[in-house]
N, C-alpha and C positions, 0 to 999 in steps of 0.2 A: 485282658489288659488293653487290647486294641479298642474294645468298646469304651473303656474308660477314657482313652485318648480322644475319641470322637466326642464324648460327653463334655470334656473340659475345653475343647478347642472351639470356643465360641467368642464372638465379638462383644458379648454381654458378660457381666460378672456372674459366675456360678458359685453359689454358696452350698458347700457340701457339709452334711451333718452325718458323721459316723457315730452310730448309736447301737444299742441293743434294747430289746423290749423289757429285759429284766433289770436294767440299770436305772435307778430312780432319777438321777440327774438328767439322763438321756430322755426319759419320758416327760420330765418337767419342761424340756425344751420344745415339745410338740406345739403348744399354743403360741409360744414366742415365735417359732418359725412360721406359723400360719400368719401371724401379724406382719412379719417381715415380707413374706410373699405377697400379701395384700398391698402393702405399702409400695413395694417395688414394681408390681404389675409386670408388664412385658419388657421392662428394662433390665431384668435379671431373672435368674432361676434359683429356686431352693430345691435341693435334691437330698433326700435322706437315703443313707446307705447302711444297711444292717450288717454289722461286722460278723455276726454269726453266720450269715449267708454269703459273705464275701471275704472270707478269711485270707485268701491269697492277696487280695488287694490291700487289706488292712495291714498285713505283714510287710508288703512292699512299701507302703507309705509310713511304716513304723508307728502305727496307731497304738498308743499305750494307755492313755486315759480316755474316759468316756464322760460326756460326749467330746469328740474332737471336731472342731469346725474349721473349714478351709474355704478360702475364696480363690478361685481361678479366673483368669481372663486371658484369652488368646492362647490357652494351653499352658500358661505359667501360673504357678502358685504365687499369689501376691500377699496372702495373709493366712496365718494358722494360729489356733489357740485351742487348748483343751480346757474343759470345764464349762459351766453354765455362763451364758452371756445374756444381757438384756436386749430387748427388741430395738431400742433407740440406738444402741451401740452398733448393732448389726446393720440396721437401716443406713446409718451414717457411713459405715464402711462400704456397703454395697453402692451407695450413691457416689462415693469417691471414685469408683472404678467404672461407672457408667460412661460410655463413650460420649 
């Protein structure tokens, strides 16, 4: 969990995608997240977290639905949503939190 704290404690927005390889909505988000990362560039980060490999973290954050997306900035969660999202929505949200 301390590694997670370091990961989210950044001055740029961090978009976390909690997913699994076997969940169809999760895999459908892969190209969307690539588009978001390309649009944001170095003003933010997109990080994918496989809940099957990070069960303790997923439980601590109460991940129930997949995919679950969260945006952190400065160590604080500023947005959270479960289910598929479109690239334009995510890009707009990330841009809101760029310093």
